C-alpha positions, 0 to 999 in steps of 0.5 A: 495595084502597083505603084502609080507612075505619078508617085515616082519621077522618071529618074526614080524607077525600080527595074527588075532584070532577068537574063542568063548572061551575066554580061548582059546584066552588067550592061543593064546595070550600067544603063540603069545607073546612068539614069539613076534607076534602081535595078535588081538582077537575076540569072534564074527566072524562078527566084525572080518570080518569088521576089515578084510575088513577095514584092509585087508593088516594088517594081515599075518595069521588068526586063526579061530574056526571051530564051531563059531556061526553066521558064522562058519569056513567053511563059513569064508573060503568061505568069505576069498576066495571070498574076495581074502585075502592074509592071510592064515587061520588055522582052530581050532577045538576040534574035530579030525575029518578027514571029517571036516579037509578035508572040511577045506583044500578043502575050502582053510585052510592051517592047522587044529589045534586040541584043546587043542592047544600046544605052540609048534604050534606057534613056526613054525606058520610063515612057513604058511605065508612064504609058502603062499608068495612062492605060490603067487610069483609062481602064479604071475610068471606063469601069467606073462609067460602066458601073454608073451606066448599069446603076442608072439602067437598073434605077430606070427599070425599077421606076418603070415597074413601080409606075406600072403597078395599079394601072387599069388594064385596057383593051387593044383599042385603048378602051379601059376594061372595067371590072364587074364588081357584082359578079359575072353577067350571064346572058338571058337565055330563052326559057324552054317553053318560049323556045318552042314555036307557038301553034296557031289556032285556026277558027273555022267559020261554020255555015248554017244549015 
């Protein structure tokens, strides 16, 4: 992760600016110098991308022209999201277009500046860095809480499994089912002879002649 805001004061930020117009870059330098910000400027996106990859922890904020040749502002925002750079990105454009601004915000831009740029914009530019820092701290805290909750849930599940081992099974009515250690008990079936009906013997009374 890049430098936290707490490691730098609002007047000790390092900004990377990308714009195809050298005059715009000079205006950005002037605004940054007024508030003691360090700034590195590029008129081409690809060299700026190489510098970012090699020095990903050195920049606190990025200013990006929306309509750059090669890699435009939208593609650059996708690149920043894919590479997980910490530095927030402010998109600049000469068009005050809600659709363009909405797309930029959707892709992760923290602000949308309309040219010509006013020097007042640089006075509060540090707030974007501070807001990014707070968001990252909140995400980190949420992730730690989630991991802690998962660990507690796994511990509770293990405890339930351990406590269930060795319990005597019971019937649906709650009666404990005891096992017959002497083997299964077979019901007493009647014998073949006893199952037949007994024939009654009739005694005839003989009368004397």
